[in-house]
BAKEKE-946230 format. One record per residue (C-alpha): residue number from 1; residue in one letter; y, x, z. Coordinates in Angstrom, 1 decimal, m for minus. Layout:
BEGIN
   i aa      y      x      z
 NUM  A      Y      X      Z
...
This chain:
BEGIN
   i aa      y      x      z
   1  M  m36.9  125.4  176.7
   2  I  m37.2  123.8  180.0
   3  T  m33.8  122.9  181.6
   4  P  m32.6  121.5  185.0
   5  K  m32.3  118.2  183.2
   6  D  m36.1  118.2  182.6
   7  L  m36.7  118.9  186.3
   8  V  m34.2  116.2  187.4
   9  N  m36.2  113.7  185.3
  10  L  m39.6  114.6  186.8
  11  P  m41.1  111.4  188.1
  12  V  m42.1  112.9  191.4
  13  I  m38.3  113.6  192.2
  14  G  m36.2  110.7  193.4
  15  D  m32.7  109.9  194.5
  16  V  m31.1  112.6  192.6
  17  V  m27.4  113.4  192.7
  18  V  m25.9  116.4  190.8
  19  L  m23.2  117.8  193.1
  20  A  m21.7  120.5  190.8
  21  A  m21.9  121.6  187.2
  22  P  m23.5  118.5  185.8
  23  E  m22.6  119.6  182.1
  24  A  m24.8  122.6  182.5
  25  T  m28.0  120.7  183.4
  26  P  m29.2  120.3  179.7
  27  H  m28.4  123.9  178.9
  28  R  m29.6  126.4  181.5
  29  A  m33.2  127.8  180.8
  30  V  m35.7  127.5  183.6
  31  K  m38.4  130.2  183.7
  32  E  m39.9  129.9  187.1
  33  I  m39.7  127.9  190.4
  34  A  m38.6  129.6  193.6
  35  I  m38.1  128.5  197.2
  36  L  m35.2  129.5  199.5
  37  D  m36.7  129.9  202.9
  38  A  m35.9  132.8  205.3
  39  E  m33.7  134.8  202.9
  40  A  m30.5  133.2  204.2
  41  L  m31.3  134.6  207.6
  42  T  m31.5  138.1  206.3
  43  G  m28.9  137.8  203.6
  44  D  m31.3  139.4  201.1
  45  Y  m31.4  137.4  197.9
  46  D  m33.0  140.1  195.7
  47  S  m36.2  138.1  195.2
  48  F  m34.3  135.6  193.1
  49  Y  m33.7  136.1  189.4
  50  P  m31.9  134.5  186.4
  51  G  m34.0  131.6  185.2
  52  D  m35.2  130.6  188.7
  53  A  m35.1  127.0  189.7
  54  V  m34.6  127.3  193.5
  55  F  m35.7  124.6  195.9
  56  S  m34.8  124.4  199.5
  57  S  m35.1  121.9  202.3
  58  L  m32.3  123.9  204.1
  59  G  m34.4  124.2  207.2
  60  F  m33.1  127.7  207.8
  61  S  m29.6  126.3  208.5
  62  G  m29.8  124.2  211.6
  63  G  m27.4  121.9  209.9
  64  N  m24.7  124.4  209.8
  65  E  m22.7  123.7  206.6
  66  A  m21.0  127.1  206.5
  67  F  m24.3  128.8  206.7
  68  I  m25.6  126.7  203.8
  69  D  m22.5  127.5  201.7
  70  E  m23.0  131.2  202.1
  71  A  m26.8  130.8  201.1
  72  I  m25.9  128.9  197.9
  73  L  m23.2  131.3  197.1
  74  G  m25.8  134.0  197.5
  75  L  m28.1  132.2  195.0
  76  I  m25.3  131.7  192.5
  77  G  m24.4  135.3  192.7
  78  R  m28.0  136.1  191.4
  79  D  m27.3  133.7  188.4
  80  V  m30.2  131.5  189.1
  81  A  m30.8  128.6  186.7
  82  C  m30.2  125.9  189.2
  83  I  m30.5  125.0  192.9
  84  F  m32.2  121.9  194.3
  85  I  m31.6  120.9  197.9
  86  K  m33.4  118.3  199.9
  87  G  m31.1  115.7  201.4
  88  A  m32.9  115.4  204.7
  89  I  m30.2  117.6  206.3
  90  P  m26.8  116.2  205.6
  91  Y  m24.6  118.6  203.6
  92  E  m21.6  118.4  201.3
  93  P  m20.8  121.6  199.5
  94  S  m17.4  123.2  200.1
  95  E  m14.7  123.5  197.3
  96  R  m15.6  127.2  197.2
  97  V  m19.3  126.4  196.4
  98  I  m18.4  123.8  193.9
  99  A  m16.0  126.2  192.2
 100  A  m18.6  129.0  192.0
 101  S  m21.2  126.6  190.7
 102  C  m18.9  125.4  188.0
 103  R  m17.6  128.8  187.1
 104  R  m21.2  130.4  186.8
 105  R  m22.5  127.1  185.3
 106  V  m25.3  126.8  187.9
 107  P  m26.1  123.2  188.6
 108  L  m26.3  122.2  192.3
 109  V  m28.6  119.2  192.7
 110  R  m29.4  117.1  195.8
 111  Y  m32.6  115.0  195.8
 112  G  m33.8  112.5  198.4
 113  S  m37.6  112.2  197.9
 114  G  m40.7  114.0  196.5
 115  P  m43.2  116.3  198.3
 116  L  m42.1  119.8  197.5
 117  E  m45.7  121.0  196.8
 118  Q  m46.1  118.3  194.1
 119  I  m42.6  119.0  192.6
 120  I  m43.4  122.7  192.3
 121  S  m46.8  122.0  190.7
 122  E  m45.4  119.5  188.1
 123  A  m42.4  121.7  187.4
 124  R  m44.7  124.9  186.8
 125  S  m47.0  122.8  184.6
 126  L  m43.9  121.8  182.5
 127  I  m42.9  125.3  182.2
 128  A  m46.3  126.5  181.3
 129  E  m46.7  123.7  178.7
 130  D  m43.3  124.7  177.2
 131  A  m44.4  128.3  176.9
 132  R  m47.7  127.2  175.2
 133  D  m45.6  125.3  172.7
 134  D  m43.3  128.2  172.1
 135  R  m46.4  130.4  171.3
 136  A  m48.0  127.8  169.1
 137  E  m44.8  127.3  167.1
 138  E  m44.4  131.1  166.6
 139  Q  m48.0  131.4  165.6
 140  L  m47.7  128.4  163.2
 141  R  m44.6  129.9  161.5
 142  Q  m46.4  133.2  161.1
 143  L  m49.4  131.3  159.6
 144  M  m47.0  129.7  157.1
 145  K  m46.3  133.2  155.7
 146  L  m49.9  133.9  154.9
 147  R  m50.0  131.9  151.6
 148  G  m52.9  133.0  149.5
 149  T  m54.5  135.3  151.9
 150  C  m58.1  135.0  153.2
 151  D  m56.9  135.3  156.7
 152  L  m55.2  131.8  156.7
 153  R  m58.4  129.7  157.5
 154  R  m59.3  132.0  160.4
 155  R  m55.7  132.1  161.8
 156  F  m55.5  128.3  161.6
 157  A  m58.7  127.9  163.7
 158  D  m57.4  130.4  166.2
 159  V  m54.1  128.7  166.7
 160  T  m55.2  125.1  166.8
 161  G  m58.8  125.3  167.9
 162  L  m59.7  123.0  164.9
 163  G  m62.5  123.3  162.6
 164  G  m63.3  121.3  159.4
 165  S  m62.5  121.7  155.8
 166  V  m59.7  119.2  155.4
 167  V  m56.3  119.2  157.1
 168  Q  m53.3  116.8  157.3
 169  A  m50.0  117.4  159.0
 170  V  m47.7  114.9  160.6
 171  A  m44.1  116.1  161.5
 172  L  m42.0  113.8  163.8
 173  V  m38.6  113.7  165.4
 174  A  m37.3  111.2  168.0
 175  D  m33.8  110.3  169.3
 176  E  m32.1  113.5  167.9
 177  G  m34.4  115.8  169.7
 178  D  m34.0  114.4  173.3
 179  P  m36.7  116.4  175.2
 180  L  m37.6  113.4  177.4
 181  V  m38.3  111.2  174.5
 182  L  m40.1  113.9  172.6
 183  A  m42.3  114.5  175.7
 184  A  m43.2  110.8  175.8
 185  L  m43.9  110.7  172.1
 186  K  m46.0  113.9  172.3
 187  N  m48.1  112.2  175.1
 188  Q  m48.5  109.2  172.9
 189  I  m49.6  111.0  169.9
 190  A  m52.0  113.2  171.9
 191  W  m53.6  110.1  173.4
 192  V  m53.8  108.2  170.1
 193  L  m54.7  110.8  167.4
 194  P  m57.9  112.1  168.9
 195  K  m59.5  108.7  168.4
 196  V  m58.8  109.2  164.7
 197  S  m59.7  112.8  164.2
 198  P  m59.8  116.2  166.1
 199  C  m56.1  117.1  166.4
 200  F  m53.6  119.7  167.8
 201  V  m50.1  118.6  168.8
 202  T  m47.2  120.8  169.6
 203  R  m43.4  121.0  169.8
 204  F  m42.0  122.4  166.5
 205  G  m38.3  123.0  166.1
 206  D  m36.5  120.0  167.6
 207  G  m39.5  117.7  166.8
 208  L  m43.3  117.6  167.0
 209  L  m46.1  118.7  164.7
 210  A  m49.5  117.2  164.8
 211  L  m52.4  118.7  162.8
 212  L  m55.6  116.8  162.0
 213  A  m58.7  118.5  160.7
 214  S  m62.4  117.6  160.0
 215  D  m64.8  117.7  157.2
 216  D  m64.6  113.9  156.6
 217  L  m60.9  113.3  157.4
 218  A  m59.6  109.8  156.7
 219  P  m56.0  110.6  156.1
 220  L  m53.2  108.7  157.9
 221  G  m51.0  106.5  155.9
 222  E  m47.4  105.4  156.4
 223  A  m48.4  102.3  158.4
 224  D  m50.4  104.6  160.8
 225  A  m47.4  106.8  161.3
 226  E  m45.1  103.9  162.0
 227  A  m47.6  102.7  164.6
 228  L  m47.4  106.2  166.3
 229  T  m43.8  105.8  166.8
 230  A  m43.7  102.1  167.7
 231  G  m41.6  101.6  170.8
 232  F  m39.6  104.8  170.4
 233  G  m36.7  103.3  168.6
 234  T  m35.2  103.4  165.1
 235  R  m34.2  107.0  165.4
 236  C  m37.7  108.2  165.0
 237  A  m38.7  109.7  161.7
 238  A  m42.1  110.9  160.5
 239  G  m43.4  113.0  157.6
 240  L  m46.9  112.9  156.3
 241  S  m48.5  115.6  154.2
 242  E  m51.3  115.1  151.8
 243  A  m54.9  115.8  153.0
 244  L  m55.5  119.4  151.8
 245  G  m58.2  121.9  152.1
 246  V  m57.7  124.1  155.2
 247  D  m56.9  127.0  153.0
 248  W  m53.7  125.1  152.2
 249  A  m52.8  124.3  155.9
 250  D  m49.6  126.1  155.4
 251  G  m48.8  123.9  152.5
 252  A  m49.6  120.7  154.6
 253  I  m47.2  121.9  157.3
 254  A  m44.4  122.5  154.7
 255  E  m45.0  119.1  153.1
 256  A  m44.9  117.2  156.5
 257  L  m41.8  119.1  157.6
 258  G  m40.0  118.4  154.3
 259  C  m41.0  114.7  154.3
 260  C  m39.7  114.4  157.8
 261  A  m36.5  115.9  157.0
 262  I  m36.0  113.4  154.1
 263  A  m37.0  110.5  156.3
 264  R  m34.4  111.7  158.9
 265  A  m31.6  112.1  156.3
 266  T  m32.3  108.7  154.7
 267  S  m32.8  106.8  158.1
 268  R  m36.4  106.0  157.0
 269  L  m39.2  105.6  159.5
 270  V  m41.9  107.4  157.5
 271  V  m42.0  109.4  154.3
 272  S  m45.3  110.6  152.8
 273  W  m45.6  113.3  150.2
 274  G  m47.4  111.0  147.8
 275  T  m44.5  108.6  147.8
 276  L  m41.7  111.3  147.9
 277  G  m40.8  111.3  144.3
 278  P  m38.2  113.7  142.9
 279  D  m37.3  114.9  146.5
 280  A  m40.6  116.8  146.5
 281  F  m39.0  119.2  144.1
 282  R  m36.1  119.8  146.5
 283  I  m38.6  120.5  149.2
 284  A  m40.7  122.7  147.0
 285  R  m37.4  124.7  145.9
 286  G  m36.7  125.5  149.7
 287  N  m40.3  126.6  150.2
 288  G  m41.3  128.3  147.1
 289  L  m39.8  131.8  146.8
 290  L  m40.3  132.2  143.2
 291  L  m39.0  128.6  142.4
 292  E  m35.9  129.3  144.6
 293  R  m35.3  132.7  142.8
 294  A  m35.6  131.0  139.4
 295  C  m33.0  128.4  140.2
 296  A  m30.8  130.9  142.0
 297  A  m30.9  133.1  138.8
 298  G  m29.8  130.2  136.5
 299  L  m27.0  129.1  138.9
 300  G  m25.9  132.8  139.1
 301  R  m25.5  132.9  135.3
 302  L  m23.3  129.8  135.2
 303  V  m21.2  131.1  138.1
 304  A  m20.8  134.5  136.4
 305  S  m19.7  132.8  133.2
 306  D  m17.1  130.7  135.0
 307  A  m15.7  133.8  136.7
 308  E  m15.6  135.7  133.3
 309  T  m14.1  132.9  131.1
 310  G  m12.3  130.7  133.6
 311  S  m14.5  127.8  132.5
 312  N  m16.1  125.2  134.9
 313  L  m19.7  125.1  133.7
 314  V  m21.0  124.7  137.4
 315  E  m18.9  121.6  138.1
 316  S  m19.6  120.1  134.7
 317  M  m23.3  120.8  134.7
 318  R  m23.6  119.3  138.2
 319  A  m21.9  116.1  137.1
 320  Y  m24.1  116.1  134.0
 321  V  m27.2  116.2  136.2
 322  E  m25.9  113.6  138.6
 323  C  m25.1  111.3  135.6
 324  G  m28.8  111.6  134.4
 325  G  m27.8  113.6  131.3
 326  E  m25.4  111.1  130.1
 327  T  m22.5  112.9  128.7
 328  T  m20.2  109.8  128.5
 329  L  m20.7  109.1  132.2
 330  A  m20.2  112.7  133.1
 331  A  m17.0  112.8  131.1
 332  E  m15.7  109.8  133.0
 333  R  m16.5  111.4  136.3
 334  L  m14.8  114.7  135.3
 335  C  m12.0  112.8  133.6
 336  Q  m12.8  114.6  130.3
 337  H  m13.5  113.6  126.8
 338  P  m17.2  113.3  126.1
 339  N  m17.0  115.9  123.3
 340  S  m15.7  118.4  125.9
 341  V  m18.7  117.8  128.1
 342  R  m21.1  118.2  125.1
 343  N  m19.4  121.5  124.3
 344  R  m20.0  122.7  127.9
 345  V  m23.6  121.7  127.8
 346  N  m24.0  123.8  124.7
 347  R  m22.2  126.7  126.4
 348  A  m24.5  126.3  129.4
 349  R  m27.5  126.3  127.0
 350  A  m26.3  129.7  125.6
 351  V  m25.5  131.2  129.0
 352  L  m29.0  130.2  130.2
 353  A  m30.7  131.7  127.1
 354  M  m32.1  128.3  126.2
 355  E  m31.0  127.9  122.7
 356  N  m34.4  127.0  121.5
 357  A  m35.1  124.5  124.3
 358  T  m35.0  120.7  123.8
 359  D  m32.5  118.6  125.5
 360  K  m35.2  117.4  127.9
 361  Q  m36.2  120.9  128.9
 362  L  m32.5  121.9  129.4
 363  F  m31.8  118.9  131.6
 364  A  m35.0  119.4  133.6
 365  Y  m34.0  123.1  134.4
 366  L  m30.4  122.0  135.1
 367  S  m31.9  119.4  137.6
 368  M  m33.8  121.9  139.4
 369  I  m30.8  124.3  139.7
 370  F  m28.7  121.5  141.2
 371  L  m31.2  119.9  143.5
C-alpha cells in the first residue's frame, strides 16, 4: 500500500511540512495522483475520488486564502487520500480547514520544491510498482496451494518469468516493515542478486521475497544473505531455503518464510533451512495440513480427557516435553512428586492409544503436539 508518507519521502519532493493530520500520513491508501486546477473556480469536485493524492500550485486562487480554504474543504469532502500544496503562494490553513482535515484524517501537506511533472511521474511509478507487488504476492500465495500438481512449474514461470530446474527462496524483513527501508533493501537485492542468478524480487507480507532459479544454481549461503542486508541495521532478518527442484518451488518459499520468522523471533541475522534444527518441525507443522491435523487430534484427546476427568494431562505433558522427557525435572516444575508425573505419562499413553509405543516414540509424538 502506498501512503502519503511514501509520497512525502520521494527524493524529488523537498521542504515538506505536514500542516494537518500528520498521524494519518502512514495509513491512508494512495491509489492515484490528481491535480487541482480550475475545479475551484467552478466549485465542481466530482472528478476527485477516495484514494486520490491531490497536488496543487494554488494558481487558481490569486493568493486569496479564503478561496483556498474552500477548495481544500471541497477536496476533503470528497475523502481524498491527501492534499499537497506548493508553497510558492503564501498560505496558512484556517482552523476550519485544520479541523476538517483532522476529523476526516486527510493529511494536508505543503512542499517547497520539486517539478510537478516529475513528482507525478515518480509517484505513479511508485503506485504501479506497489500494484505489481500486490499481484505477485497474491499469485505466489495461490502457487503455494498447488502442492503436488503438474501446474506448479508452469505457474511459477508465469509469475516470476524465471526458467531453470532449480530454485532457492530468500525471505527478508527490515526495520519492522518500514516501507522506506524495505524499498531501499529491495533495490539493493534487485541490483545484487542478478549477478548471482536470474531472480525475481517482490514485496511479500511485511517483508520481501527473492526467488533465484537456473539449471546450475549455486545456492546462497548464510554469509551471502548477511552481505545482502549489510548496512540496513541489526533489525534485518533473512531466511534461506534449500535449493530445490522447481516442482518444489512452493516448498522453497515456505522454508524461506519459516526460517525468516525464526530469525526474526530469535534476533538472528540469517537462518537457513539446513541449520534450522528442531524448529524445522515447528514450521512444517504450520505448513503441512496432515501433520497439523495429526498433532491437533492428539492434543484434542488430551484436552477431552482433562475435561472429562478433571486431570491436567495437557499441562503435565507440556512440562514433560519442555523438560526433555525427564520426569524428575517435570515434577519439580509442576511442584509434584515424580511418581505423579510418571502416572500422568502413562495415562497420556492410554488416552493417545499408544500403549505399545516405546518411550522414545511417545516422547517424539508429544514433542510434535506441543511444538
